[in-house]
C-alpha positions in Angstrom: -0.1 -0.1 -0.1 2.2 2.7 -1.2 1.1 6.6 -1.7 0.5 6.5 -5.4 -1.8 2.9 -4.9 -3.5 4.8 -1.8 -5.2 7.5 -4.0 -8.3 6.8 -5.0 -8.5 3.8 -2.4 -10.9 3.0 0.4 -9.5 1.4 3.5 -10.2 1.1 7.5 -8.6 3.0 10.2 -9.3 1.8 14.0 -10.1 5.1 15.7 -8.9 5.2 19.1 -10.9 6.8 22.2 -10.3 10.3 22.6 -10.0 11.4 18.8 -12.7 12.8 16.8 -13.5 11.5 13.3 -11.9 14.5 11.9 -8.8 14.3 14.1 -8.1 11.2 12.5 -8.5 12.7 8.7 -5.9 15.3 9.7 -3.7 13.0 11.2 -3.9 11.2 7.8 -3.7 14.1 5.4 -0.4 14.9 7.7 1.0 11.4 7.0 0.3 11.4 3.1 0.3 15.0 2.0 -3.1 14.6 0.5 -5.9 16.8 1.7 -9.0 15.0 -0.1 -9.9 12.4 2.4 -13.0 11.8 3.9 -14.8 9.1 6.1 -18.0 7.2 6.1 -19.9 7.2 9.5 -18.8 9.6 12.0 -17.5 7.9 15.5 -18.0 10.0 18.7 -14.7 10.8 20.7 -15.3 8.4 23.5 -16.0 5.6 20.8 -13.5 3.5 19.3 -13.0 1.3 16.3 -13.6 1.0 12.7 -13.7 4.3 10.7 -13.9 3.5 6.8 -11.4 6.2 5.2 -11.7 7.3 1.5 -8.8 9.0 -0.3 -9.3 10.7 -3.6 -11.7 10.1 -6.0 -12.5 6.9 -3.4 -14.7 9.7 -1.3 -17.2 9.5 -3.9 -18.0 5.7 -2.4 -18.4 6.9 1.0 -22.0 7.6 0.7 -22.8 4.0 -0.3 -20.7 2.7 2.6 -22.3 5.0 5.6 -25.5 2.9 4.3 -24.0 -0.6 4.9 -24.7 -2.2 8.3 -22.5 -1.6 11.5 -21.8 -3.9 14.4 -21.0 -2.6 17.5 -20.1 -3.6 21.1 -21.8 -1.4 23.5 -21.9 -1.0 27.6 -24.6 0.7 29.1 -24.7 1.9 32.6 -27.9 1.8 34.6 -29.3 3.7 37.7 -28.1 7.5 35.8 -29.0 9.6 33.2 -26.6 11.5 31.1 -27.0 15.1 29.4 -25.1 13.8 26.6 -26.6 9.8 26.9 -22.8 9.1 26.9 -19.9 9.5 29.7 -19.2 12.9 29.0 -22.2 14.4 30.0 -23.7 16.0 33.5 -25.1 12.6 35.4 -28.4 12.4 37.3 -28.9 9.6 39.7 -31.8 7.5 39.4 -33.4 6.3 42.6 -33.9 2.3 41.8 -36.0 0.6 44.0 -35.3 -2.9 42.2 -32.7 -4.0 40.0 -34.2 -5.5 36.7 -33.7 -8.9 36.4 -31.9 -10.2 33.0 -35.5 -11.7 31.9 -37.0 -8.2 31.8 -34.2 -6.8 30.1 -34.2 -9.6 27.3 -38.0 -8.8 27.2 -37.6 -5.4 26.3 -35.2 -5.8 23.7 -37.4 -6.8 21.4 -38.6 -3.4 21.2 -35.9 -2.1 19.9 -35.2 -4.4 17.1 -36.3 -3.8 14.0 -37.6 -0.8 12.2 -38.3 1.8 15.3 -38.6 5.4 15.9 -35.8 6.9 17.6 -34.9 10.2 18.7 -31.7 11.7 18.4 -29.2 12.9 21.1 -29.3 16.4 21.2 -25.6 16.8 21.8 -25.1 15.2 18.3 -24.0 16.6 14.7 -27.3 16.6 13.2 -28.0 20.6 11.8 -31.0 22.7 12.9 -30.9 25.7 10.4 -27.5 25.0 9.5 -26.0 24.7 12.9 -24.8 21.7 14.7 -27.4 20.6 17.4 -24.2 20.0 20.1 -23.0 23.4 19.3 -26.6 25.0 19.8 -27.3 22.8 23.0 -23.9 24.0 24.4 -25.1 27.5 24.0 -27.8 26.7 26.5 -30.5 26.7 23.7 -33.4 24.4 23.9 -33.1 21.6 21.4 -35.8 19.5 20.2 -35.1 17.0 17.7 -37.8 15.0 15.8 -37.6 11.1 16.2 -37.0 9.3 13.1 -36.9 5.6 11.7 -33.9 3.8 11.8 -33.2 0.2 11.3 -31.8 -1.9 14.5 -31.2 -5.4 12.9 -30.0 -7.7 16.0 -29.7 -6.7 19.7 -27.6 -9.9 21.7 -26.9 -9.5 25.5 -23.4 -10.4 26.1 -23.2 -10.1 29.9 -24.9 -8.3 32.7 -23.9 -7.4 35.9 -25.5 -4.5 37.7 -25.1 -1.6 36.8 -23.5 -2.5 33.6 -25.1 -4.7 30.5 -22.7 -5.4 27.5 -24.8 -5.6 24.4 -23.7 -6.6 20.5 -25.6 -4.5 18.5 -26.0 -4.6 14.5 -27.7 -1.6 12.7 -28.4 0.0 9.6 -27.6 3.5 8.9 -28.4 6.4 11.4 -28.7 4.9 14.3 -27.2 6.5 18.0 -26.4 3.3 20.0 -26.2 6.4 22.9 -30.2 6.9 22.0 -30.8 3.1 22.6 -28.8 3.4 25.8 -30.7 6.1 27.0 -34.1 4.8 25.6 -33.7 1.3 27.2 -33.0 2.8 30.7 -36.5 4.6 30.5 -38.1 1.4 29.6 -36.8 -0.2 32.2 -37.3 2.7 34.7 -33.8 2.8 35.9 -32.1 5.1 33.6 -29.2 4.6 31.2 -26.2 6.2 29.2 -23.8 5.0 26.9 -20.7 4.1 29.1 -18.6 2.6 26.2 -18.7 1.9 22.6 -16.5 0.1 20.1 -17.5 -0.2 16.2 -16.1 -3.5 15.2 -17.5 -3.7 11.7 -18.9 -1.7 8.8 -20.0 -3.5 5.8 -17.0 -5.7 4.8 -14.6 -3.5 6.9 -13.8 -5.4 10.1 -11.9 -4.6 13.2 -9.5 -7.1 12.0 -9.0 -5.8 8.7 -8.3 -2.1 9.7 -5.0 0.1 10.4 -3.8 2.0 13.6 -3.1 5.2 12.6 0.5 3.8 13.8 0.7 1.1 11.4 -0.8 3.3 8.3 2.0 5.9 9.1 4.9 3.1 9.1 3.6 1.6 6.0 3.4 4.8 4.1 7.0 6.0 5.6 8.3 2.4 4.3 7.0 3.3 1.1 8.5 6.9 0.5 
């Protein structure tokens, strides 16, 4: 994968926790010297995992890849609501009289599979009159985002140990796992937010086939 071969190519980078998706693109631009680089499907800074990247003319293909199914490993924490629906926001503790049993969780999961109406988090990049919702929310403005139809293909419980629930979630495009955590907490009447997230696959691009930023840098450096 030398620099010449990479032009007009699509590949996967494993985004570490703490960087925005655009931070990753800027690092790749500095490594390659190529400005025209884009990604398919934003990952929040607190999330890690597969970020599909296109260089040059390949950026035109990213719109198709965004529509591919995605696979996530999610960690939900019950007993709290979060202003941002994830670890970053201000938390509000919920008084829990009874911890839900795993069978209760299994029963409510079915309500979140298939085509569902989901209200996006107000701290999201969705634009309202040309401005990102999260920027308006940080200014203290009241944000109302309408629910929209999305598709959750499957939800599988990996582990449950109060107050944490670990899930494997396969989705279509436009699904917010943060919103899923929030809404499951509401349904169980115990509150909930997304405490950790890893995207392990988008379409044919998997975690195993992804390059770390350092590995990408070494490959490019060796070919120059």
